N, C-alpha and C positions, 0 to 999 in steps of 0.2 A: 504493500500499499503506499510506504513512505517513498519506493523508489516511482511509483506511478504519481504520485502528487508532486515530486521533484521535477519528472518529465513532461507534465501537463504545464507547470511553472513557467519552466524553461521554453515550452513550444507557444505559449501566452506572452512571453515577453519579445521572441522573435517577429511574431506575428505584430506585437504593438509597435514594435520597433521600425518595421518594413513600412506599416501603415503611416507613420511618422514623415518618414524620410518620403513617402510619395507625396505625400500632403506638403512638404517642404520643398519640392524640387531637388532632394537631395540624393544621396548615393550614387555609387560607380557606373560609368555605361556598361550595357552588358556587351561581351563577347559575341562575335559573329560566329564563333564554332555552333555547326548544326544546324545555323540558322540560313534563310534564303532571303534575296532582296528582289522586288521589281526591278527589272532592266529599265533606266533613267530615271528612276524615282530617288529622290533624296533621302539618306538614311535619316532616322530621328536624330543621331549626335548631328549631322550636316544641319538638318533645317532648326535644331535648337542653337548651333552656334549662329547662323546667319539671323537669329530673332535676339540673340543675346545682347547685352547693352543698352544702352539709353535711346532713345527717340532724338534724332537729332534733325532740325532743320535750318538749309544751308541757302546763300542767295549766291546765283552766279550772273556777273554784271557782263555783258557783251555791247558791242557799240553799234553792230548792223540791225538790218531789220530781222523780222521773225523769221521770214523766207531765205536768209541767204546761208550760204553752204557753214560758215563757223558754227551759225546760230543754230542750224539744225544737227551738226556733230556734238555742241553742247547739250542738246536736247536728248540727244541719243545716249551722251554721258550718263545724263541725271536720271534716263530712264533704267539704263544698265544698272547703276548703284543702287536705285528704288528697287529692282526685281533682285539683284544679289543679296540685299538686306531685308527681304521680306517686307517691305514696305516702311522698317525702322529710320531709314536716312532718306531724308527725301529733300533736294536741292532744286530750288526754283529759278528759271531763268528770266531775266531780264534784258529783253532786246531793246535795240533803238536808243542805246545810248541814256536809258531812264534813271539808271545809278551813277550818271557822269560822265564826262569823256574820260579815254582812255589815261591820261596823265593822272588824272584826278582820282580816280578807281584804283591804280596803282596803288597811291597811296595809304587809300582806305583798306588797300587788301594787307599792305606792311602791317598796318595798325591793328589790322583782326577785324575791323569794324563792317568789312567785306569779305567773304570767305572764299570764293573762286571768281577767276575771272578767264577770260579770254582776251589776250591781245597781241600786238605785231612787235615782232622782236625789234623794229623800228622804234616803238615806243619804251621797250626794256632797256633800250641802249642808254637812256638817261638814269638809270638805276643802276644799272648792272655793265659796267665798262664793256666786257667782254661782248656783250650782244651788239656793240658797233660793228662788228664783223661782218654780219648781215646786210649792212648798208653799204658795203665795199661793192662796186661795180663789176659785175661781168666775172664774179668769182665762180658761178656757175655755168655751164653749158647749157642744160635742161632740167627738166623737174625730176627725171631719173639721176641726173647727176647727183641733184641735191638731195635726196631722200637715201640716196646712198652713204652720205656723209651724215645726215640726220642720225640715220638708224645707226651709224658707227660708235665706238667708245668713244670718242672726241664728243661727239654728237650727244650721248649721255651724258657724259662729263658735263658740258656746258648747260645741260637741262638742272643737273647737280649743285651747280655753281651759284643757282639762284637764292641756297640757303643763306647764303653770308650776306644777300640782301632782304632777308624776311619772308621770303618765298620758297614754294616749292615747285618745282618744274614737273609736270605730270605727263604732257604729251605733246609734240608738235601735228599742227595741221597745216593744210596747202596754202598758197595763197597765191600761185601762178607768178607770172612776169610782170614788172611794172612797165609803163607806158608813158609818153609823155603826152599832155592834151593841152588844146590852146584856144583862146578865142579868134589869135591870127592864124594864119596857115604856118603849118611847120614842114617842110621838105628836106631839112639837113639840120646839122649842128649851128651852122651859121646863124639858121631862125632864132635859135634859143638867145642869142646873145641881147644882153638887158633887158630881156623877160622877167619878171616879178612871179616867180616858181613858187607854190606851196610845197614844203616840205615838212615830214615827222623832224623833229626837232631833237638832232643831235649833231656833234660835230663832223663826221664824216659826209653828211647829208650835207651842210653848208660847203664843205669842201670840194664836192662833186659838183654843185652847181657853178662853183666859182672856177673850177677847171672847165665847164662848157661854156663859162662866158655868162651866165644866167645870174639873177640876186635872189637868194634864196630867200623865204620869206616863211618860217616856222607859223605854224597855227594849228587848234585841234579839228580835227575831220570836221566835225559838226560844222563848221563856221567855213567851210571852203565852197558850198553852194553860194552865199550871199556874197562872199568875197569875189568870187568870180563876177556875179550878177552885177555888182555895185563897182567893179573896175579895182578893188583895192590889189587884187593878183590877176595877171595877165593869163596863167597857165597853173597847171598842176600835174601830178604825176600820182599813177596807182594802176593796179591790173581792170582788167576788163567787167569782173564781176561789181567792182563798186565804182569805176567810172558810170555803170548803167544804174546799178540799184540808188546810188547817192543824186541821181538827175543830174549829175556834173553833165553829161552831154548834151543837157539843154541850151547852158551856157556857153560851153566849152567845145564847138562843132569840128574841132580839128584834133585827130589822134595819129602820132607817130608811133610805129610797132619796135622802138628802139632795144626793148628787152635790157633796159640799164640794170636793172636788180632782181633778185628772187629775194623775196624778203617773209621768210616761214611765218606762222603764226602759234603761240604758244598756250597752252592749258594749263593754268596754275593755280594753285591754293595758298590762302596764308599761312605760313609758318607759325603762325601764334593759333590757328584754326590745327592744322597739321600735327603740332605737338600734343594737342588734347586727345587725340584719336587714340584708339587702343590697336596693337600692332594688327590684328584681323582686319578692323574698318581700314589702315591704310593700305593693307593689302587689296583690298576689294575696291577701293577706291581708285587705287593705281591701276589695277587689272581692266576698270571700266573704261578708264580714260583710253587705253591703248586700245582696245577692242572699239572705241567710238572714231579712232581713226581712219578704218575702212570708210565707216558712212559718210564720214566728212569728206572725204578725197572722191569717195563717187557722186556725192553732192556736187561736188568743187566743177567737176570735170563736167557734169549736164549744165551747170548753171554758166558757165564760162562759156561754152558753143552757144547757149540761148542768149547769152547778154551780146557776144559778137554779132549775131544774127540781126537782133532788136538794132542795135546804135546803127548799124548798116541799113535798115530799113528806115531810121529815123534821119536818113540825111546827111550823116557823118562824112566827112572826107578823111578817108584812111590811107594812109601812107606807109606801105610796107619798107623795110631797112633789108634789101638784098646782102650789101657787105658792110657788116658790123666792123670790120677793120679801123675804120677811121674814127670811130665812136670807142673803142677800146683802147685805142691808142691816145685819145685826146686824156682818157682818163687814167692814165697809166701813172703819172704822178701821185696820185690819190692812194693808190694801192701800196706804192712804194714809200709814203710816208708813214702807213701805218703798218708795214710789213712786220716791223719787230715786235709792236704791242702784239700781234694777234700771230704771230709765228708759228707757234704749235698748231694752231687751229685751221691756216692757210696751208699748212703742209699736209694737215690731213683732209682739208678739200682738194687738194691737188692729187693724193694719192688715190679718192674716190673715184678720180676722173680716170681712172687705167681700169 
């Protein structure tokens, strides 16, 4: 009888403890020994891991319109993060400069007031000197050459270097080639002489305009349309999608396809926000950023072709440059001026050409 009572008491204790652990969500994860899992279904442990942690709500600032390729990339990124976290992490995308222009947004991101943004590497040059390298002219032959570099060890190293500027680089986005457009006809380098041309504010861009005989006029992207309309500037430079989506083609109907720069975009997070994340959430966000690149690149290719067709239909005078040699020769002094500053990166870009 005594043995029987002891057995019943012990059994009751085990059952009680098990129920308590179940109620509290405690206990160890069962092993997979002897169990089966439906193909494609998340294991109970994986599902719990995705839902673990606090609910987080973040903002992502974007200067371009809602249908622009970078914005669509942002939205895909936010969607992937939401899915991977089972809705625990929500990122709201604010397009069309709702949260401010690039420079102001970057400053807010550094402070942690805005968690995410997508910005041009041209704008980042004012906050991290190493990013000015992307403003150097004709350092990339084409998009394939550029992406070969961006996906290289040195490209990754540049993303990581943003941590010293209180930001964390997550991924690069496509931005195509940049061209000049003007209220006056542009057929050659000589036609740029004396023109007031809007540029992204950094030292390399100013030196580039000087080398071409133009007058650099730095200003926020959102101010360019009115500046063209009122004559504050004579010209600007950008890629086909920006030229079209910003309606700059309505004010500057002369476009020359000189391809002087290929300035990629960067999707990034505030270092303040990044440092508060768990290791699992960091991995989840980084993975989603990289996966969103495929969508952004595909949307870019489509939008670029569509933009080209629409500006042609609008009556824009387009001049193709069959020989880039004279343009490249004119700006060589700019590259040489900065070669020592960006020696490692320029060598990696040259290596990616092979």
